[in-house]
C-alpha positions in Angstrom: -38.3 61.5 -16.9 -40.1 58.3 -15.9 -37.7 57.2 -13.1 -35.7 60.5 -12.6 -32.6 59.2 -14.3 -30.6 60.8 -17.1 -31.8 59.6 -20.5 -29.4 57.1 -22.0 -29.1 56.9 -25.8 -28.1 53.6 -27.4 -27.2 53.4 -31.1 -27.3 50.1 -32.9 -25.8 49.7 -36.3 -24.8 46.8 -38.6 -25.2 45.4 -42.0 -28.5 44.6 -43.8 -29.9 41.4 -42.3 -27.4 41.4 -39.4 -30.0 41.2 -36.7 -29.9 44.8 -35.5 -33.7 45.2 -35.6 -34.3 42.0 -33.7 -31.6 42.9 -31.1 -33.1 46.5 -30.7 -36.6 45.0 -30.2 -35.4 42.5 -27.6 -33.4 45.2 -25.8 -36.4 47.5 -25.8 -38.6 44.7 -24.4 -36.1 43.9 -21.7 -36.6 47.2 -20.0 -39.7 46.3 -17.8 -40.1 49.5 -15.9 -38.3 52.0 -18.0 -39.8 54.5 -20.4 -38.1 53.4 -23.7 -38.3 55.0 -27.1 -37.2 52.8 -30.1 -36.3 54.8 -33.2 -35.8 53.1 -36.5 -33.6 54.9 -39.0 -35.7 53.4 -41.8 -38.3 56.0 -40.9 -35.8 58.7 -41.9 -35.2 57.6 -45.4 -35.7 60.5 -47.8 -38.6 60.1 -50.2 -36.3 60.5 -53.1 -33.3 58.1 -52.7 -30.0 58.5 -54.5 -29.9 56.4 -57.7 -27.0 54.2 -58.3 -25.8 52.1 -61.2 -24.4 48.8 -60.0 -20.7 48.4 -60.8 -21.0 45.0 -62.5 -24.4 44.5 -64.1 -25.2 48.2 -64.7 -28.6 47.7 -63.0 -30.1 50.9 -61.6 -31.3 50.9 -58.0 -32.6 53.2 -55.3 -29.7 53.4 -53.0 -31.0 52.7 -49.5 -27.4 51.9 -48.4 -25.9 55.3 -49.1 -25.7 58.0 -46.4 -27.4 60.5 -48.7 -30.6 58.3 -48.4 -31.1 59.4 -44.8 -32.6 62.7 -43.6 -30.0 63.1 -41.0 -31.0 66.7 -40.1 -34.5 65.6 -39.2 -33.2 62.6 -37.3 -30.7 64.8 -35.3 -33.5 67.3 -34.5 -36.0 64.5 -33.4 -33.3 62.7 -31.4 -32.4 66.0 -29.5 -36.1 66.6 -28.8 -36.6 63.2 -27.3 -33.4 63.4 -25.3 -34.5 66.7 -23.7 -38.2 65.9 -23.4 -37.8 64.2 -20.0 -40.2 61.5 -21.3 -37.7 58.7 -21.8 -35.2 56.9 -19.7 -33.7 55.0 -22.7 -33.7 55.8 -26.4 -32.6 53.1 -28.8 -31.7 54.2 -32.3 -31.3 51.3 -34.8 -30.3 51.4 -38.4 -27.6 50.8 -41.0 -26.2 54.3 -40.6 -26.6 54.3 -36.8 -22.9 55.0 -36.2 -22.1 56.7 -39.5 -23.0 60.4 -38.9 -20.8 62.2 -36.5 -23.6 64.5 -35.3 -25.7 61.5 -34.4 -22.8 59.5 -32.9 -22.0 62.4 -30.6 -25.5 62.0 -29.1 -25.0 58.3 -28.3 -24.0 57.2 -24.8 -23.5 53.6 -26.0 -22.6 52.5 -29.5 -23.3 48.9 -30.6 -22.4 47.2 -33.9 -24.2 43.9 -34.7 -21.8 41.7 -36.6 -23.0 38.8 -38.8 -21.4 36.9 -41.7 -22.3 38.1 -45.1 -23.7 34.7 -46.2 -26.1 34.7 -43.2 -27.1 38.3 -43.9 -28.0 37.3 -47.5 -30.0 34.3 -46.4 -31.9 36.6 -44.0 -32.6 39.1 -46.8 -34.0 36.2 -48.9 -36.3 35.1 -46.2 -37.4 38.7 -45.3 -38.0 40.0 -48.8 -39.3 36.9 -50.7 -42.9 38.1 -50.6 -42.0 41.4 -52.3 -39.2 40.5 -54.7 -38.0 37.4 -56.7 -35.0 35.4 -55.7 -33.1 36.9 -58.7 -34.1 40.5 -57.7 -32.9 40.0 -54.1 -29.6 38.3 -55.0 -28.8 40.7 -57.8 -29.3 43.8 -55.6 -27.3 42.2 -52.8 -24.4 41.1 -55.0 -24.5 44.2 -57.2 -24.9 46.9 -54.6 -25.6 46.0 -50.9 -22.4 44.1 -50.3 -20.3 46.9 -51.8 -22.1 49.6 -49.8 -21.7 47.5 -46.7 -17.9 47.5 -47.2 -17.8 51.2 -48.2 -20.1 52.7 -45.5 -21.4 50.2 -42.9 -18.5 48.0 -42.0 -16.0 50.8 -41.2 -18.5 52.2 -38.6 -17.9 49.3 -36.3 -14.6 51.1 -35.3 -16.9 53.6 -33.5 -18.7 50.9 -31.6 -18.2 50.4 -27.8 -19.4 46.8 -28.1 -19.8 44.4 -31.0 -22.8 42.1 -30.7 -22.9 38.6 -32.2 -25.8 38.9 -34.7 -25.8 35.2 -35.4 -26.6 34.3 -31.8 -27.1 37.3 -29.5 -27.0 36.2 -25.9 -29.2 37.1 -23.0 -26.0 38.1 -21.3 -25.4 41.0 -23.8 -29.0 42.3 -23.2 -28.5 42.0 -19.4 -25.1 43.8 -19.6 -26.6 46.7 -21.6 -29.6 46.9 -19.3 -27.3 47.1 -16.2 -25.2 49.7 -17.9 -28.2 52.0 -18.3 -28.8 51.9 -14.6 -25.5 53.5 -13.8 
C-alpha cells in the first residue's frame, strides 16, 4: 500500500440527485498524499436493466433504481480485489445502492448516507438531465418511478449508515472528519 496503512473502504449512498457523487469527488480530492480509488456503482449497471411499469401512468421504464439493475457479484469481486491489492489507502464506493447489498456493506469500514430533500433532488435531476431528456420526460420518470424506488430501496438503507451527510450543503468539516478517521 502507498503509505503502509490498512486500506479503508468508505461507502456513500443516497437518493438520485442527493449530492453523493459530488461529495465522493470532493472527498477523493481531499486526500492529498493518499492512494485513493473512487468507484462509481453506475459502472456496474447491468446491460439489460429490469423493466418496470410505473404505478400511476403505466409508462414503461428501464429501472435503474432497482437492486436487480446492479451486477453486485462483479462489484463484490472487484472491490475485494482492490482491497487486497495493496495499491490503495482509501477506496470510496459511491452509488444509489451503496448501502443496500449486505455483501458489499460488510466490506465497508465507514458507511455514509447523503441526505437531501426530494424537491431539491428533483431540481438537480432537471438540471443534470435537461440536455438528454425533456422536462416532461424527467419529471414523469421521477414522479412515476424514482421517488417510489427511493422510498422502497434507497431511503431505508440510511439506517445502515454510520454518518448522515447534509447533501444540500456538505461542509468542509465533514470532509475533514472523514479524512482524519482514515488516518486512525
